[in-house]
C-alpha positions as CSV (number, residue, x, y, z in Angstrom):
1,X,-65.0,6.4,-5.1
2,X,-64.2,4.6,-8.4
3,X,-61.8,7.3,-9.2
4,X,-60.0,6.9,-5.9
5,X,-59.8,3.2,-6.3
6,X,-58.2,3.8,-9.7
7,X,-55.6,6.1,-8.2
8,X,-54.9,3.6,-5.5
9,X,-54.6,0.8,-8.0
10,X,-52.1,2.8,-10.0
11,X,-50.1,3.5,-6.9
12,X,-50.0,-0.2,-6.1
13,X,-48.8,-1.0,-9.6
14,X,-46.2,1.7,-9.4
15,X,-45.0,0.4,-6.1
16,X,-44.8,-3.1,-7.4
17,X,-42.7,-1.8,-10.4
18,X,-40.4,0.0,-8.0
19,X,-40.0,-3.2,-5.9
20,X,-39.2,-5.2,-9.1
21,X,-36.7,-2.6,-10.1
22,X,-35.2,-2.6,-6.7
23,X,-34.9,-6.3,-6.8
24,X,-33.3,-6.1,-10.2
25,X,-30.7,-3.6,-9.0
26,X,-29.9,-5.8,-6.0
27,X,-29.5,-8.8,-8.3
28,X,-27.2,-6.8,-10.5
29,X,-25.1,-5.9,-7.4
30,X,-24.6,-9.6,-6.8
31,X,-23.3,-11.5,-3.8
32,X,-21.4,-10.0,-0.9
33,X,-17.7,-10.7,-0.5
34,X,-18.5,-13.1,2.4
35,X,-21.0,-15.0,0.3
36,X,-18.6,-15.4,-2.5
37,X,-15.9,-16.6,-0.2
38,X,-18.0,-19.6,0.9
39,X,-18.0,-21.0,-2.6
40,X,-14.7,-19.8,-4.0
41,X,-11.9,-22.2,-4.9
42,X,-8.8,-21.3,-6.9
43,X,-9.6,-22.4,-10.5
44,X,-8.1,-25.4,-12.2
45,X,-6.8,-23.4,-15.2
46,X,-4.6,-21.5,-12.8
47,X,-3.4,-24.2,-10.5
48,X,-2.4,-26.4,-13.4
49,X,-0.9,-23.6,-15.6
50,X,2.3,-23.0,-13.7
51,X,3.6,-20.4,-16.2
52,X,2.0,-17.1,-17.2
53,X,3.4,-14.3,-19.2
54,X,2.9,-10.6,-18.3
55,X,3.6,-7.5,-20.4
56,X,4.2,-4.7,-18.0
57,X,4.1,-2.2,-20.8
58,X,3.0,1.4,-21.3
59,X,4.1,4.9,-22.3
60,X,7.1,4.7,-19.9
61,X,8.8,2.4,-22.4
62,X,9.2,5.2,-24.9
63,X,12.4,6.4,-23.2
64,X,14.8,3.4,-23.4
65,X,16.7,4.4,-20.3
66,X,16.0,6.0,-16.9
67,X,14.6,3.2,-14.8
68,X,11.2,1.7,-14.3
69,X,9.6,4.8,-12.7
70,X,10.7,7.1,-15.5
71,X,7.5,9.2,-15.4
72,X,8.3,10.1,-11.7
73,X,12.1,10.4,-11.9
74,X,12.2,12.6,-15.0
75,X,11.0,15.4,-12.7
76,X,13.8,14.7,-10.1
77,X,17.3,16.0,-10.3
78,X,18.0,14.1,-7.1
79,X,16.2,10.8,-6.8
80,X,17.6,10.1,-3.3
81,X,17.7,6.4,-2.5
82,X,15.8,5.5,-5.7
83,X,19.0,5.3,-7.6
84,X,17.5,3.0,-10.3
85,X,15.9,6.2,-11.6
86,X,19.0,8.4,-11.6
87,X,19.4,8.5,-15.4
88,X,15.8,9.7,-16.0
89,X,16.2,13.4,-15.6
90,X,19.4,13.8,-17.6
91,X,18.0,11.5,-20.3
92,X,14.9,13.6,-20.5
93,X,16.9,16.8,-20.9
94,X,18.9,15.3,-23.8
95,X,16.1,13.6,-25.7
96,X,13.0,15.8,-25.0
97,X,13.9,19.0,-23.2
98,X,13.2,20.6,-19.9
99,X,10.2,19.1,-18.0
100,X,8.6,22.5,-17.6
101,X,8.2,22.5,-21.4
102,X,8.0,18.8,-22.3
103,X,6.4,16.7,-19.6
104,X,5.3,13.2,-19.3
105,X,2.0,14.1,-21.0
106,X,4.1,14.8,-24.1
107,X,6.0,11.5,-23.7
108,X,2.6,9.8,-23.9
109,X,1.7,11.8,-27.0
110,X,4.9,10.5,-28.8
111,X,4.3,6.8,-27.8
112,X,2.7,5.1,-30.8
113,X,3.2,1.4,-30.2
114,X,3.7,1.2,-34.0
115,X,4.5,-2.5,-34.4
116,X,2.1,-4.0,-31.8
117,X,0.8,-7.3,-33.0
118,X,-1.1,-8.9,-30.2
119,X,-1.9,-12.0,-32.2
120,X,1.7,-12.7,-32.9
121,X,2.7,-12.1,-29.3
122,X,0.0,-14.4,-27.8
123,X,0.8,-17.1,-30.3
124,X,4.5,-16.9,-29.4
125,X,3.8,-16.9,-25.6
126,X,1.7,-19.9,-26.0
127,X,4.4,-21.7,-28.0
128,X,7.0,-21.3,-25.3
129,X,4.7,-22.9,-22.7
130,X,2.7,-20.0,-21.1
131,X,-0.8,-21.0,-20.1
132,X,-2.2,-17.6,-19.2
133,X,-1.5,-14.0,-20.0
134,X,-1.6,-10.7,-18.2
135,X,-1.4,-7.1,-19.5
136,X,-0.9,-3.9,-17.6
137,X,-4.0,-1.8,-17.6
138,X,-2.9,1.3,-15.6
139,X,0.4,2.0,-13.9
140,X,1.4,4.5,-11.2
141,X,1.5,7.1,-14.0
142,X,-2.4,7.2,-14.0
143,X,-2.6,6.5,-17.7
144,X,-5.1,3.9,-18.8
145,X,-4.1,1.4,-21.5
146,X,-7.8,0.8,-22.2
147,X,-10.8,2.7,-23.6
148,X,-11.9,4.3,-20.4
149,X,-15.2,6.2,-20.3
150,X,-14.2,7.8,-17.0
151,X,-10.6,9.0,-17.7
152,X,-9.6,11.0,-20.8
153,X,-5.9,10.1,-20.4
154,X,-6.1,6.7,-22.1
155,X,-4.5,5.0,-25.1
156,X,-7.5,5.5,-27.3
157,X,-7.5,9.3,-26.9
158,X,-3.7,9.9,-26.6
159,X,-0.6,8.2,-27.9
160,X,-1.2,4.9,-29.7
161,X,-4.9,5.6,-30.4
162,X,-5.4,1.9,-29.7
163,X,-7.4,0.0,-27.1
164,X,-4.4,-1.9,-25.8
165,X,-6.3,-4.0,-23.3
166,X,-9.0,-4.7,-25.9
167,X,-6.5,-5.9,-28.4
168,X,-4.8,-8.2,-26.0
169,X,-8.2,-9.5,-24.7
170,X,-9.3,-10.4,-28.2
171,X,-6.0,-12.2,-29.0
172,X,-6.0,-14.1,-25.7
173,X,-9.5,-15.4,-26.5
174,X,-8.3,-16.4,-30.0
175,X,-5.5,-18.5,-28.6
176,X,-7.6,-19.8,-25.7
177,X,-5.4,-18.3,-23.0
178,X,-7.0,-17.0,-19.7
179,X,-6.5,-13.3,-19.7
180,X,-5.6,-11.0,-16.8
181,X,-5.1,-7.3,-16.2
182,X,-2.9,-5.5,-13.7
183,X,-3.5,-2.3,-11.9
184,X,-0.9,-0.2,-10.1
185,X,-2.7,3.1,-10.0
186,X,-3.7,3.7,-6.4
187,X,-0.5,5.5,-5.4
188,X,-0.5,8.1,-8.1
189,X,-1.4,11.0,-5.8
190,X,1.9,10.8,-4.0
191,X,3.9,9.2,-6.8
192,X,3.2,12.2,-9.1
193,X,4.2,14.9,-6.6
194,X,7.6,15.6,-8.3
195,X,5.7,16.9,-11.4
196,X,4.8,19.9,-9.2
197,X,8.4,20.6,-8.4
198,X,11.2,22.5,-10.1
199,X,14.9,22.3,-10.6
200,X,16.9,22.6,-7.4
201,X,20.0,23.9,-9.3
202,X,21.1,25.1,-12.7
203,X,19.8,27.8,-15.2
204,X,16.1,26.8,-14.7
205,X,16.2,26.6,-10.9
206,X,12.8,27.4,-9.5
207,X,10.9,27.1,-12.9
208,X,7.8,25.0,-12.3
209,X,7.4,21.7,-14.1
210,X,4.3,21.1,-16.3
211,X,2.3,19.6,-13.4
212,X,1.0,23.1,-12.8
213,X,-0.4,23.5,-16.3
214,X,-4.2,23.9,-16.6
215,X,-6.7,22.9,-19.2
216,X,-6.8,26.5,-20.4
217,X,-3.0,26.3,-21.1
218,X,-3.7,23.7,-23.8
219,X,-5.5,26.1,-26.2
220,X,-4.0,25.6,-29.7
221,X,-1.7,22.8,-28.5
222,X,-1.9,19.1,-29.2
223,X,-3.5,18.4,-25.8
224,X,-6.3,21.0,-26.2
225,X,-9.4,19.9,-24.3
226,X,-7.4,17.7,-22.0
227,X,-6.7,18.7,-18.4
228,X,-3.2,17.9,-17.1
229,X,-4.8,17.8,-13.6
230,X,-6.7,14.7,-14.7
231,X,-3.3,13.0,-15.3
232,X,-1.0,14.4,-12.6
233,X,-3.6,15.4,-10.0
234,X,-4.2,18.8,-8.6
235,X,-1.3,20.9,-7.3
236,X,-0.6,19.8,-3.7
237,X,-1.8,23.2,-2.3
238,X,-5.2,22.8,-4.0
239,X,-5.9,19.3,-2.8
240,X,-8.7,18.7,-0.3
241,X,-10.2,15.6,1.4
242,X,-13.2,16.0,-1.0
243,X,-10.9,15.9,-4.0
244,X,-9.1,12.8,-2.7
245,X,-12.4,11.1,-2.2
246,X,-13.4,12.0,-5.8
247,X,-10.2,10.4,-7.0
248,X,-11.0,7.2,-5.2
249,X,-14.5,7.1,-6.6
250,X,-13.1,7.7,-10.1
251,X,-10.7,4.8,-9.6
252,X,-13.7,2.7,-8.7
253,X,-15.6,3.7,-11.8
254,X,-12.6,3.1,-14.1
255,X,-11.8,-0.3,-12.7
256,X,-15.4,-1.4,-12.6
257,X,-15.5,-0.7,-16.3
258,X,-12.2,-2.5,-16.7
259,X,-13.4,-5.7,-15.1
260,X,-16.9,-5.7,-16.7
261,X,-16.2,-4.5,-20.2
262,X,-13.1,-6.7,-20.8
263,X,-14.2,-9.7,-18.7
264,X,-10.7,-10.7,-17.5
265,X,-9.9,-14.0,-15.7
266,X,-7.3,-12.4,-13.4
267,X,-7.2,-9.1,-11.6
268,X,-3.7,-8.3,-10.2
269,X,-3.1,-5.5,-7.8
270,X,0.2,-3.8,-7.0
271,X,1.1,-2.4,-3.6
272,X,0.1,-3.7,-0.2
273,X,-3.5,-4.3,0.6
274,X,-6.6,-3.6,-1.5
275,X,-6.2,-0.4,-3.6
276,X,-7.8,2.5,-1.7
277,X,-9.1,0.0,0.9
278,X,-12.8,-0.5,0.5
279,X,-12.8,0.6,-3.1
280,X,-10.3,-2.1,-4.2
281,X,-12.3,-4.7,-2.3
282,X,-15.5,-3.5,-4.0
283,X,-13.9,-3.8,-7.5
284,X,-12.8,-7.3,-6.6
285,X,-16.3,-8.2,-5.5
286,X,-17.7,-6.7,-8.7
287,X,-15.1,-8.7,-10.7
288,X,-16.1,-12.0,-9.1
289,X,-19.9,-11.3,-9.5
290,X,-19.4,-10.2,-13.2
291,X,-17.8,-13.5,-14.0
292,X,-20.4,-15.5,-12.1
293,X,-23.2,-13.7,-13.9
294,X,-21.6,-14.1,-17.4
295,X,-20.1,-17.6,-17.0
296,X,-22.0,-19.2,-14.1
297,X,-18.7,-19.9,-12.3
298,X,-16.0,-18.3,-10.2
299,X,-13.0,-19.5,-12.2
300,X,-11.2,-16.2,-11.8
301,X,-8.3,-15.0,-9.7
302,X,-7.7,-11.8,-7.6
303,X,-4.0,-11.5,-6.9
304,X,-2.0,-9.2,-4.7
305,X,0.0,-8.6,-1.5
306,X,-3.2,-8.7,0.6
307,X,-3.2,-10.6,3.9
308,X,-5.9,-12.5,5.6
309,X,-8.1,-12.8,2.5
310,X,-8.5,-16.5,1.5
311,X,-9.9,-15.5,-1.9
312,X,-6.9,-13.5,-2.8
313,X,-3.9,-15.2,-4.4
314,X,-0.7,-14.5,-2.6
315,X,1.7,-12.5,-4.8
316,X,5.5,-12.6,-4.2
317,X,7.4,-10.0,-6.1
318,X,10.8,-11.0,-7.4
319,X,11.2,-13.8,-4.9
320,X,9.7,-17.0,-3.7
321,X,8.2,-18.9,-0.8
322,X,10.6,-20.6,1.7
323,X,8.4,-23.7,2.0
324,X,5.5,-25.5,0.4
325,X,2.5,-23.3,0.9
326,X,-0.9,-24.9,1.4
327,X,-2.7,-22.6,-1.0
328,X,-1.6,-21.7,-4.5
329,X,0.6,-18.6,-4.9
330,X,2.4,-16.7,-7.6
331,X,5.8,-15.3,-8.0
332,X,6.5,-12.4,-10.4
333,X,9.9,-11.6,-12.0
334,X,11.3,-9.5,-14.8
335,X,14.7,-9.3,-16.6
336,X,15.7,-5.7,-15.9
337,X,13.2,-3.1,-14.8
338,X,9.5,-3.8,-15.1
339,X,9.6,-1.5,-18.1
340,X,12.3,-2.2,-20.6
341,X,15.4,0.0,-20.0
342,X,18.7,-0.7,-21.8
343,X,20.8,1.2,-19.3
344,X,20.4,-1.5,-16.7
345,X,21.9,-4.9,-17.4
346,X,19.7,-7.9,-17.2
347,X,19.5,-9.6,-13.8
348,X,18.5,-12.9,-15.4
349,X,19.2,-15.3,-18.1
350,X,17.4,-18.5,-19.1
351,X,19.2,-20.5,-16.5
352,X,18.2,-18.3,-13.5
353,X,14.6,-18.0,-14.8
354,X,14.3,-21.8,-15.1
355,X,15.9,-22.3,-11.6
356,X,13.5,-19.8,-10.1
357,X,10.5,-21.4,-11.8
358,X,11.5,-24.8,-10.7
359,X,11.7,-23.7,-7.1
360,X,8.3,-22.0,-7.3
361,X,6.4,-25.0,-8.7
362,X,8.0,-27.3,-6.1
363,X,6.4,-25.1,-3.4
364,X,2.9,-24.9,-5.0
365,X,3.5,-21.7,-6.9
366,X,3.2,-20.4,-10.4
367,X,5.6,-18.0,-12.2
368,X,4.3,-14.8,-13.9
369,X,7.2,-13.8,-16.0
370,X,7.3,-10.2,-17.3
371,X,8.2,-9.7,-20.9
372,X,9.6,-6.2,-21.3
373,X,8.3,-5.1,-24.7
374,X,10.0,-2.3,-26.5
375,X,8.1,0.9,-27.1
376,X,7.0,-0.3,-30.5
377,X,5.4,-3.4,-29.1
378,X,8.0,-5.9,-30.0
379,X,10.2,-8.2,-27.9
380,X,13.9,-7.1,-27.4
381,X,16.1,-9.4,-29.5
382,X,18.3,-10.3,-26.4
383,X,15.2,-11.2,-24.4
384,X,13.8,-13.2,-27.2
385,X,16.8,-15.5,-27.1
386,X,16.2,-16.1,-23.4
387,X,12.5,-16.7,-23.9
388,X,13.2,-19.2,-26.8
389,X,15.5,-21.2,-24.4
390,X,12.9,-21.2,-21.7
391,X,10.3,-22.4,-24.2
392,X,12.7,-25.2,-25.3
393,X,13.1,-26.3,-21.7
394,X,9.4,-26.0,-20.9
395,X,8.3,-28.2,-23.8
396,X,11.0,-30.7,-23.1
397,X,9.9,-31.2,-19.5
398,X,6.2,-30.5,-19.6
399,X,5.0,-33.7,-18.1
400,X,6.8,-32.8,-14.8
401,X,5.4,-29.2,-14.9
402,X,1.8,-28.8,-15.9
403,X,-0.9,-30.0,-13.5
404,X,1.9,-31.2,-11.1
405,X,1.7,-30.8,-7.3
406,X,4.3,-30.6,-4.6
407,X,5.7,-33.8,-3.1
408,X,6.1,-34.4,0.6
409,X,9.2,-32.2,0.6
410,X,10.1,-29.6,-2.0
411,X,13.7,-30.5,-2.3
412,X,16.9,-32.0,-1.0
413,X,20.6,-31.3,-0.4
414,X,20.2,-27.6,0.5
415,X,23.4,-25.7,0.9
416,X,21.9,-22.7,2.6
417,X,22.8,-20.1,-0.1
418,X,22.0,-16.7,1.3
419,X,20.3,-14.5,-1.3
420,X,21.0,-10.8,-1.3
421,X,18.0,-8.5,-1.0
422,X,17.6,-6.1,-3.9
423,X,15.0,-3.4,-3.8
424,X,16.3,-1.5,-6.8
425,X,13.0,-1.2,-8.7
426,X,10.4,-1.0,-6.0
427,X,9.0,1.3,-3.4
428,X,11.5,1.1,-0.4
429,X,8.9,2.4,2.1
430,X,6.4,-0.2,1.0
431,X,9.0,-2.9,1.3
432,X,9.8,-1.8,4.8
433,X,6.1,-2.0,5.7
434,X,5.8,-5.5,4.3
435,X,8.7,-6.7,6.4
436,X,8.6,-10.1,4.7
437,X,11.6,-12.3,3.7
438,X,10.0,-13.5,0.5
439,X,9.6,-10.4,-1.8
440,X,12.7,-9.0,-3.5
441,X,14.8,-12.1,-2.6
442,X,15.3,-13.6,-6.0
443,X,18.1,-15.6,-7.5
444,X,20.0,-13.7,-10.2
445,X,23.0,-14.2,-12.5
446,X,25.1,-12.9,-9.6
447,X,23.9,-15.6,-7.2
448,X,26.3,-18.4,-6.3
449,X,25.7,-21.6,-8.3
450,X,23.6,-24.4,-6.8
451,X,25.4,-27.5,-5.7
452,X,25.2,-30.3,-8.3
453,X,23.3,-32.4,-5.8
454,X,20.6,-29.8,-4.9
455,X,17.2,-30.9,-6.3
456,X,13.5,-30.0,-6.3
457,X,10.5,-32.3,-6.5
458,X,7.1,-32.4,-8.2
459,X,4.5,-35.1,-8.5
460,X,2.1,-35.9,-11.3
461,X,-0.1,-38.9,-10.8
462,X,2.0,-41.9,-9.7
463,X,5.2,-40.4,-11.0
464,X,7.8,-38.4,-9.0
465,X,10.0,-35.9,-10.8
466,X,13.4,-34.7,-9.7
467,X,14.7,-31.4,-11.0
468,X,18.5,-31.3,-10.7
469,X,19.1,-27.5,-10.6
470,X,22.8,-27.5,-11.6
471,X,23.6,-31.0,-12.9
472,X,27.1,-32.3,-13.3
473,X,28.4,-35.6,-14.5
474,X,28.9,-38.2,-11.9
475,X,26.8,-39.6,-9.1
476,X,23.8,-37.7,-7.9
477,X,22.8,-38.6,-4.3
478,X,19.3,-38.0,-3.0
479,X,18.8,-38.9,0.6
480,X,15.0,-38.2,0.6
481,X,14.6,-41.2,-1.8
482,X,16.4,-43.7,0.5
483,X,14.2,-46.6,1.5
484,X,14.4,-45.6,5.1
485,X,14.2,-41.9,4.8
486,X,11.4,-40.0,6.6
487,X,9.6,-39.7,3.2
488,X,9.3,-43.5,2.9
489,X,9.5,-43.8,-0.9
490,X,8.7,-47.1,-2.5
491,X,11.2,-49.4,-4.3
492,X,12.3,-47.5,-7.4
493,X,12.0,-49.4,-10.7
494,X,13.3,-47.0,-13.3
495,X,14.9,-43.6,-13.6
496,X,14.5,-41.7,-16.9
497,X,15.9,-38.4,-18.1
498,X,13.1,-36.3,-19.7
499,X,13.8,-34.8,-23.1
500,X,15.5,-37.7,-24.7
501,X,14.0,-40.6,-22.7
502,X,17.5,-41.8,-21.7
503,X,17.4,-44.5,-19.0
504,X,19.8,-43.7,-16.3
505,X,21.7,-46.1,-14.1
506,X,20.8,-46.0,-10.4
507,X,20.8,-47.9,-7.2
508,X,18.7,-47.4,-4.1
509,X,19.5,-48.4,-0.5
510,X,18.3,-47.5,2.9
511,X,20.2,-44.2,2.9
512,X,19.6,-42.6,-0.5
513,X,19.0,-42.9,-4.2
514,X,22.2,-42.8,-6.3
515,X,21.8,-41.8,-10.0
516,X,24.6,-41.8,-12.5
517,X,24.5,-38.6,-14.6
518,X,26.5,-39.0,-17.8
519,X,28.4,-36.1,-19.2
520,X,26.4,-36.2,-22.5
521,X,23.2,-35.1,-20.8
522,X,24.7,-32.0,-19.0
523,X,23.7,-28.9,-21.0
524,X,23.9,-26.1,-18.5
525,X,20.2,-26.1,-17.6
526,X,18.2,-27.8,-14.9
527,X,17.8,-31.5,-15.8
528,X,14.5,-33.3,-15.0
529,X,14.3,-37.0,-14.1
530,X,11.2,-39.2,-13.9
531,X,11.3,-41.6,-11.0
532,X,9.1,-44.7,-11.4
533,X,8.1,-46.8,-8.4
534,X,8.7,-44.3,-5.6
535,X,5.1,-43.4,-5.1
């Protein structure tokens, strides 16, 4: 009887331990998406930052030409409507050889990021006015820029032999900049299908590309022990529903490690909707819970083109909102392709970036500006000049920018310039599915100039700021600041040009505010005026 009681007691204790362990596991799992949503607010560091810098950078920068989807288009003699990649195949033949012998796996092997200095980059980005920083963690090429425990094709094992994300994370912390990671990996199964093709004409017509290589084929080669199928996926004829599900679960494991090991402040998703549906949403939930557990707050951002999710920041790619949005949002833009390519001329200069940025912040948005690093990890000299100019302008006008909020209207004197849609560096089918007028609708150096009277507004405390997009000497007329306009501004006391504190002559009547812009202050860039007394 005593012995039975002892056994029962042991079972009770064991059951209690199991319950405790179960509770611990549940605690580690954290709160549900719905529970998190009840307490989430977009963090102050983001809403006040206005400008972030992104480095959309990886092995696809090693070829300096061939478009932003080089890894896909190097396997395509005919790129169809994706003409931005038309140079990839011929470039690859000239520089590397035929893709049956030298594939993208070999491009990765040659990418060394030899001059990457993350401290120097973060220090510079901060100096030009950026308040947060984002680095690409994994592109459509299915290659991880971090030390992944779940994917052998990563920058620690292959290519640079460096933990790219880890280095950027450390430098961002050093310079006290919130740090984000971007993931573009969920489309790789279809994106990589050309690697299983062959030439459609020429002397190697019908010769299979290296997507068909197996792990056994690597014996005695630099990639011995690595499986090409882990990079490119299985050949299409061998794919099953079970394999596809395993790919999604592997994506979940890799990205769970990404958001927990590197503890980012922003998680940015490409494409439309959560990556792989429930898997992307689960990683987002884990990301939020991880930060809550480590920092006791939810001061993080999930960003993407994901509708009807109040906790997800609206992302607008290469475009901008058409009105003031009630919630914060973020526009993204780049100079040429998302990866640096010298065969495509820049769509932007400092003027167009500043104009786009001004329009975004007047409508409650931020700009995440991509810096297209060269393959060695340095900034292209021509782009550095643009960034230096943006930094000069940001520091000159910072009081009108950081922590500002939209005014009652975002601007005045609109001339109805029609912007030409350009989908040169994106997925055309995805764009058609989106059907929105905001993405891929950016101003570029080819856009018509703004009228000298067209302006944007921000507000900071009791001061109103007017951004004159394309200033010219003479009289600037702003109807919204007339005493009897619908906006009902107060009696203006003083008008001051930021940057040199020059007091400008003005008059205000029922119909408008009239400001005299002297020729000496016109420098080719958006001018910012502080208005005192209007609020």
